[in-house]
C-alpha positions in Angstrom: 30.7 33.6 106.7 34.3 32.4 106.7 36.4 34.8 108.7 39.6 33.4 107.4 41.6 35.2 104.6 42.6 33.3 101.4 46.3 33.7 102.1 47.3 32.4 98.7 46.1 35.6 97.2 48.8 37.6 99.0 51.8 35.4 98.2 52.9 37.3 95.1 53.1 40.7 96.9 56.2 41.7 98.8 54.6 45.0 100.2 52.8 44.3 103.4 50.3 47.1 102.7 49.6 45.7 99.3 49.2 42.2 100.7 46.8 43.5 103.4 44.7 45.4 100.8 44.4 42.3 98.6 43.5 40.0 101.4 40.9 42.3 103.1 39.3 43.4 99.9 39.0 39.9 98.6 37.5 38.8 101.9 34.8 41.5 101.6 33.9 40.6 98.1 33.6 36.9 98.8 32.0 36.9 102.2 30.0 40.1 102.9 26.3 40.8 102.3 25.0 44.3 101.7 24.4 45.9 105.0 21.6 48.1 103.5 19.4 45.7 101.6 20.7 42.3 102.6 21.7 41.2 99.1 24.0 38.2 99.4 27.1 40.0 98.1 28.7 43.3 97.3 31.1 43.8 94.3 34.4 45.4 93.9 34.7 48.5 91.7 37.5 48.8 89.3 40.9 49.8 90.9 41.7 53.5 91.7 38.1 54.6 91.9 38.3 57.9 93.8 35.3 57.6 96.0 34.4 54.0 96.9 35.7 50.4 96.9 32.5 48.3 96.7 28.9 48.6 95.5 25.8 46.5 95.9 24.5 45.3 92.5 20.9 45.2 94.0 20.4 48.6 95.8 23.4 50.4 94.3 24.8 51.4 97.7 28.5 52.2 97.8 31.1 51.3 100.4 34.7 52.3 101.3 36.8 49.8 103.3 39.3 50.8 105.9 41.3 48.1 107.6 44.0 47.8 110.3 45.7 44.8 112.0 45.4 44.4 115.7 42.6 46.0 117.8 40.1 48.3 116.2 40.8 51.0 118.8 39.5 54.6 118.7 40.9 55.7 115.4 41.9 54.4 112.0 44.2 56.0 109.3 42.5 57.4 106.3 43.7 59.3 103.2 44.2 63.0 102.4 42.7 65.4 105.0 41.5 68.0 102.5 39.9 65.3 100.3 38.1 63.7 103.2 36.7 67.0 104.4 35.4 67.8 101.0 33.8 64.5 100.7 31.9 64.4 103.9 30.7 68.0 103.5 29.3 67.1 100.0 27.0 64.3 98.9 29.4 61.9 97.3 30.6 60.1 100.5 30.0 56.4 100.5 29.1 54.3 103.6 32.1 53.0 105.5 33.2 49.4 106.4 35.9 49.6 109.2 37.8 46.3 109.7 40.4 45.0 112.1 42.1 41.7 111.5 44.6 39.3 113.1 48.0 38.7 111.4 48.6 35.6 113.5 45.3 34.0 112.6 44.9 35.7 109.2 41.3 36.4 109.9 38.8 39.2 110.4 38.3 40.1 114.1 35.9 43.1 113.9 33.9 44.7 111.1 31.7 47.8 111.7 29.4 49.4 109.3 29.1 53.2 109.6 26.4 55.0 107.5 27.8 58.0 105.6 25.5 60.5 107.3 27.3 60.1 110.6 30.4 61.7 109.3 31.3 65.2 110.4 34.5 67.2 110.2 35.2 67.0 113.9 35.5 63.2 113.6 38.4 63.7 111.1 41.7 64.3 112.8 44.3 66.2 110.8 47.8 64.5 110.8 51.0 66.5 110.7 52.5 67.0 107.2 55.0 64.5 106.0 58.6 65.7 106.5 60.8 67.2 103.7 62.7 63.9 103.5 59.5 61.9 102.7 58.6 60.9 99.1 55.4 62.9 99.4 56.8 65.7 101.4 54.2 68.1 102.8 51.3 65.7 102.3 48.7 65.9 105.0 46.7 62.7 105.9 44.0 62.2 108.4 42.6 59.7 111.0 39.0 58.7 111.4 38.0 59.1 115.1 35.7 56.1 115.5 34.8 56.8 119.2 33.3 60.2 118.3 30.7 58.5 116.1 27.4 57.9 118.1 26.8 54.3 118.9 23.8 54.3 116.7 26.2 54.8 113.7 28.6 52.0 114.7 26.9 48.8 113.6 28.8 45.7 114.3 28.9 42.9 111.6 31.6 41.0 113.3 32.6 41.6 116.9 35.6 40.0 118.5 35.7 37.3 116.0 32.0 36.5 116.2 29.5 37.0 113.3 26.5 39.0 114.3 22.9 38.2 113.4 22.2 39.5 109.9 18.5 40.3 110.6 19.6 42.4 113.6 22.2 44.2 111.6 19.7 45.1 108.9 17.2 46.3 111.5 19.8 48.6 113.1 20.8 50.0 109.7 17.2 50.6 108.9 16.6 52.3 112.2 19.8 54.5 111.8 18.2 55.9 108.6 15.9 58.0 110.8 18.9 60.2 111.5 19.7 60.8 107.9 20.2 64.5 107.0 22.5 66.1 104.3 22.6 69.5 106.0 26.0 69.5 107.7 24.9 72.0 110.4 21.7 70.0 111.4 23.8 66.9 111.3 26.4 68.3 113.6 23.9 69.4 116.3 21.9 66.2 116.1 25.1 64.0 116.5 26.4 66.1 119.3 23.1 65.8 121.3 22.9 62.1 120.5 26.5 61.6 122.0 25.4 63.6 125.0 22.3 61.4 125.5 24.4 58.2 125.0 26.9 59.5 127.7 24.0 59.4 130.3 24.2 55.8 131.7 20.5 55.4 132.2 17.5 54.6 129.9 15.4 57.3 131.7 17.0 60.8 131.9 16.1 64.4 132.6 16.5 67.6 130.7 18.7 68.9 133.5 21.2 66.1 132.8 21.6 67.2 129.2 22.1 70.8 130.4 25.2 69.5 132.2 26.8 69.3 128.7 26.1 73.0 128.0 29.7 74.2 128.3 31.0 71.5 126.1 28.4 72.2 123.4 29.1 76.0 123.7 32.8 75.3 123.0 31.9 73.3 119.9 29.3 75.8 118.6 30.7 79.1 119.4 28.4 81.0 117.1 25.4 79.9 119.0 24.5 81.8 122.2 21.3 79.9 123.0 22.5 76.4 123.9 19.8 75.4 126.2 17.0 76.2 123.6 19.0 74.3 121.0 19.3 71.3 123.3 15.4 71.3 123.7 14.9 71.7 119.9 17.2 68.7 119.2 15.3 66.6 121.8 12.1 67.4 120.0 13.7 66.4 116.7 15.0 63.1 118.2 11.6 62.5 119.7 9.9 62.9 116.3 12.5 60.4 114.8 11.7 57.8 117.5 15.1 57.9 119.1 13.8 59.2 122.6 10.3 59.3 124.1 8.8 62.2 126.0 7.6 60.9 129.4 6.5 64.1 131.2 7.9 67.7 131.6 11.7 67.5 131.6 11.8 63.7 131.6 12.6 61.3 128.7 13.4 57.7 127.9 15.8 56.3 125.4 14.3 54.0 122.7 
């Protein structure tokens, strides 16, 4: 995998955003394998497709690319807020490829694959409307809050300029599929509990340590007045999916 951009492709563009789009999209089409099936390349859709940028000719998976220069950070700019919310609460959302790149080196520095079923409304940050003086006055965009996605849904393909092992990537993508659910309410609870488990800095943990997140979960799920039973229910679900292992009463291990 060549991490360098083909800079000649951007020479005819004056707009920096157009140049970045051409360079990053060309790099993906010429270098990236399909993170879902391992096929040796993914293809670019025709321009202005409303949902996705790329597709795999083998397994038909679809991908949307988001890129930024500099560090990847905790958030990345996306499109219209309302459109994004409608997509992630429906069934038309593609998987995401989130890229950061270096302008000085003209190369990819980080590339993260995020399966579509990790997306929830609370990881989409609403930006202020554009001012009246703007060309698209009143338009409301959004940011994707990467740090709110559980680590199981942030699968590195390139990390700090280093290509990751393809076999390991495909294994992680396959393992993440256990968490797939299209029911947005089930998905929300599962991801919240998963984030709580990930926040415990030990492989072995106790139920009482998850209860410490009760107030945070109650604030997020204000219509639910039985938080502790819900925590136990989600633990059983994650146990059945092979994410955690039950050791003995009140004690668990991360898998």
